[in-house]
C-alpha positions, 0 to 999 in steps of 0.5 A: 172906291178906285180899283186898278184893273191888271191886263190879261186874259178874262176867264168867266168862272160863273155858272150860267143861270138857266131856268131850265137847268138850275135847281136848288134844294128846299129843306126844312124851314123854307117858307116857299120853294123859290127857284130860278124863274124868268117872267115877261112882265111887258111884251114889245107890243104891249104899248108904252115905249115898245120895250120888252121887260122881264122880271126874275123870281130867285133866291139871292143864293141862286147861281154863282153868288157870295155869302156874307157872314149874316148868312150863318150868323144872326147879327154878323155883317150883311152884304153892305158891311163887307168891304168891296176889297173882299171881292177883288184881288189875288186868288189862288186855285187849289187843285183837289181833283183827286177828292171824289164824292164823300171824300174829305178835302183836308189841310194836307191837300190844301198844303200840297196845292197852295201851301207854298203860295198862300198869303193872308188875304188871298181868295181860295178857289177849290177845283174839282171840276164837278160843276163842269157837269152841273145839273143840280141833281142828287147825283151831282150832290153825291159826286162832291167832296167836302171841305172837313172841319180841320181844313176849315180851320186851316183856311181860318188860320191862313187868314183867306178872305173868300173861298169859292166851291166848283162842287156842291159846297153842302156836301158832308162826309162820314166823319162829320155831319155838321155843315152849318157848323163848318160854314159858321167857322168861315162866318165867324172869321169874316170869310166870304163864301162863293158857291157855284163857280165853274171853268176852273179847268180854263185857268193854267196858273195857280195865282190869278186876280178875282173880280166877283162883285155883289149887287149893291143891296142893303140888308141882305145876306147874299147876292148873285155875282158875275165872277171873272178871273184875269190870268196874267 
């Protein structure tokens, strides 16, 4: 696939993956608690070619990553079935910083933020700046707003191709407790989800170009990405 890259300022919106600071919840159903860890499997001094070699132990959902529809729906498209175009192209920034912990991000919020510029196929990046202080703690999770069912339906109706979250994307509010059902709404519509983004405060324009390519893995539901915004 040939991609024409626009010129402009590059902004890294990927959360650093650091074993000292990155933590993920392990809820019921997990066969093991796999966090992000780095292991040296060959030292410079240990013969061979004088190299150092490290291995990573991690979930495919660690750090900034993309979720294919099969993450939430059995039998839905895996990562290799999603066209690369989904991860590259126009993105719009929805400023919803007025929503705090436990508060709903509503269709009215999204209309006010991007209703005048959103187009079918756009990638929607939700800005709260919560991940500027990411530590993976329960307190961090409680600081997050949530995208309510009506706003999820709004995203589907607007035919966005990807939605990115710079806050704890699993948050729910007092009026609903069906996070899995909400995310299945994205999956049914073929919308890619991209949690754990950050640095949206460095973006000054509402429309930018996003590049967030997954690894070329077969038979998986997610992949880490290096998410980059081009502001032009």
